[in-house]
Structure formats: structure tokens, C-alpha cells
C-alpha positions in Angstrom: -48.0 -32.8 -14.5 -49.2 -33.0 -17.9 -52.7 -34.5 -18.4 -53.8 -34.5 -21.6 -55.8 -36.2 -22.8 -58.0 -38.1 -26.1 -60.6 -34.7 -26.2 -56.5 -32.8 -27.4 -57.4 -34.9 -31.1 -54.1 -36.6 -32.6 -51.7 -35.4 -29.4 -54.2 -37.1 -26.8 -54.1 -40.5 -28.9 -50.3 -39.7 -28.9 -50.2 -39.3 -25.0 -52.7 -42.2 -24.2 -50.2 -44.9 -26.6 -47.5 -43.9 -24.8 -49.2 -44.3 -21.5 -50.9 -47.7 -22.5 -46.6 -48.6 -24.1 -45.1 -47.7 -20.8 -48.0 -48.9 -18.4 -47.6 -52.7 -19.2 -46.3 -55.5 -18.4 -42.5 -55.7 -18.6 -43.0 -59.5 -20.1 -45.2 -57.8 -22.9 -42.4 -54.6 -23.1 -39.7 -56.6 -23.7 -40.9 -58.3 -27.4 -41.7 -55.0 -28.4 -40.4 -53.3 -31.3 -38.1 -50.6 -28.5 -35.3 -51.9 -27.5 -34.1 -51.7 -23.9 -32.2 -48.5 -24.3 -34.7 -46.6 -26.8 -37.3 -47.2 -24.0 -35.9 -45.5 -21.5 -34.6 -42.5 -23.4 -37.8 -41.9 -24.6 -39.1 -42.4 -20.8 -36.3 -39.7 -19.8 -37.7 -37.0 -22.2 -41.5 -37.9 -21.4 -40.2 -37.2 -17.8 -38.4 -33.8 -18.5 -41.3 -32.9 -19.6 -43.4 -33.9 -17.2 -45.1 -36.1 -18.9 -47.5 -38.3 -16.4 -47.5 -41.8 -17.4 -49.9 -42.7 -14.7 -52.6 -40.9 -15.3 -55.4 -43.2 -16.3 -58.3 -41.5 -18.5 -60.9 -42.4 -17.3 -64.8 -41.2 -17.4 -66.6 -39.4 -15.3 -68.7 -42.2 -14.6 -65.7 -43.8 -13.5 -64.2 -40.8 -11.4 -67.9 -40.3 -9.9 -67.9 -43.8 -8.7 -64.8 -43.3 -6.7 -65.7 -40.0 -5.3 -69.5 -41.6 -4.4 -67.1 -44.6 -2.4 -64.5 -42.3 -1.1 -67.9 -40.3 0.8 -69.2 -43.3 1.4 -66.2 -44.9 3.2 -65.6 -41.1 5.0 -69.3 -41.0 6.4 -68.5 -44.9 7.5 -65.2 -44.0 9.7 -66.9 -40.9 11.2 -69.6 -43.6 12.7 -66.8 -46.3 12.7 -63.5 -44.5 14.1 -61.8 -46.3 11.4 -61.4 -47.4 7.6 -61.3 -50.9 7.9 -64.6 -51.6 6.3 -65.9 -55.8 6.7 -65.7 -57.4 3.0 -66.9 -60.4 3.2 -71.0 -59.4 5.4 -73.6 -57.1 6.6 -74.3 -54.3 4.8 -71.2 -52.7 4.5 -69.9 -55.3 2.3 -69.9 -53.5 -1.3 -68.1 -51.1 0.5 -65.6 -53.4 2.4 -65.6 -54.5 -0.6 -63.7 -51.2 -2.5 -61.7 -50.9 -0.2 -59.8 -54.0 -0.5 -59.5 -53.0 -4.2 -57.7 -49.6 -3.0 -55.4 -51.7 -1.1 -54.8 -54.0 -3.5 -54.1 -51.4 -6.1 -52.0 -49.4 -3.8 -49.8 -53.1 -3.4 -49.4 -53.0 -6.7 -48.3 -49.7 -6.4 -45.5 -50.0 -4.5 -44.8 -53.1 -6.5 -44.6 -50.8 -9.5 -46.7 -53.2 -10.8 -48.3 -50.4 -13.4 -51.0 -52.7 -14.8 -52.5 -53.5 -11.5 -52.5 -49.8 -10.3 -55.4 -49.5 -12.9 -56.8 -46.1 -11.5 -55.4 -46.0 -7.9 -53.8 -42.2 -9.0 -51.0 -40.2 -7.0 -53.8 -37.9 -6.5 -56.2 -40.5 -4.5 -53.4 -42.0 -2.8 -53.5 -38.9 -0.5 -56.9 -38.6 -0.8 -57.2 -41.5 1.2 -54.0 -40.7 3.1 -55.8 -37.3 4.4 -58.5 -39.3 6.0 -56.4 -41.9 7.9 -56.9 -44.5 5.4 -54.4 -47.8 6.5 -52.6 -49.3 3.2 -52.6 -52.6 5.5 -56.5 -54.1 7.2 -54.3 -53.5 10.4 -57.2 -55.6 12.2 -57.3 -58.9 13.8 -60.6 -60.1 11.7 -61.6 -62.1 15.3 -61.1 -59.4 17.9 -61.5 -56.3 15.5 -58.5 -54.4 17.2 -56.1 -52.5 15.2 -52.1 -53.7 14.7 -51.3 -51.4 17.1 -53.0 -52.2 20.1 -52.8 -56.2 19.0 -48.9 -55.2 19.2 -49.4 -53.2 22.8 -50.9 -56.1 23.9 -47.8 -58.1 23.3 -45.8 -55.3 24.9 -48.4 -55.4 28.4 -47.5 -59.5 27.7 -43.7 -58.3 27.8 -44.2 -56.6 30.8 -46.3 -58.7 33.1 -44.0 -61.9 32.4 -40.8 -59.6 33.7 -42.9 -58.7 36.8 -43.7 -62.0 37.5 -39.8 -63.7 36.8 -38.9 -60.8 39.0 -41.6 -62.1 42.1 -40.0 -65.5 41.5 -36.9 -64.2 41.5 -37.2 -62.5 44.7 -39.6 -65.5 46.0 -36.5 -67.5 45.7 -34.0 -65.4 47.3 -36.3 -65.1 50.3 
């Protein structure tokens, strides 16, 4: 991919303008001076060059802040065994809100909403995936059990129900 920044002079400024144009909302793009055909042609040319439209030029401060929260999440996971950080109260509330924000940006990524995707790059998605990050909350907030465990409970209910039906049928036959 091509990651040219504004530090690369005029070319960097041009690249930033292209990213801004192609990452804007579809409503704003519709009122631009480019016809959809011209925009699609330019997008195709940029894609052929390996131009990364999702590259977000961020200051070192923002990059370091993200890395810091990520490292905090790794610590939390090592202690708690999961990445489902509570975001409403407790000592981990700021981390929980950061986790919730990552999930929201990921949903925007899936929906193709580049404006709301903000700083969630493919590299960051992969980094979160590498620690087993669950993109959906996946827990019952009242019980704190995972969706998998919850579904397993549903399976157990079905199993017990089937056994009881069998027992009833056997009792009726006798």
C-alpha cells in the first residue's frame, strides 16, 4: 500500500485530499463536482496503484494513545480472560468505553461508513483480532456469560426437555 503523508510535501497534501474526498459520506459525494463515472475511474486508478484510502494520518500522540489503550486491554485480558471490559462503572470504565468505541468503528467499517470508521485501520483490526477481541459484546450484562456459553445453556435446556418428553412418553406407555 501507499502511505504518503503530508510530511511528503505537495504530494502528501494531494493524497490527503484524495482520502478526504473518497472517505466522505455518500450524500456529500453526490453534490461534488465529479460525476460518479469520473469518481469511479479515479478510484480504480488509485486502487491499481495500491493507494490506501483508509490510511488515516494521525499524530504520534493519537497513535501512542491507541497503543496505550491496546496494551491496557492486553493486561485486562490477561487478568480477566476476556476483552469484555465494563463501560458503565468501576476502575476500568475508561478502557471499557475505548473498547466500545472500537466496536462501533468496526461496525462502521462493516457498513462501509468510512466517516465513522475514523482511526480503525486494518492493522488495528488485525492487532485486536490477535488477542481474541470480540467485535460483538458477546456477554449477558446481567450474568456476565458469553454468547457461546449462553447458547450452550439453550442447548442444555433442549436436551433436558427432550429427556423429560421421553420419560413422559415412557410413563404413558407403561
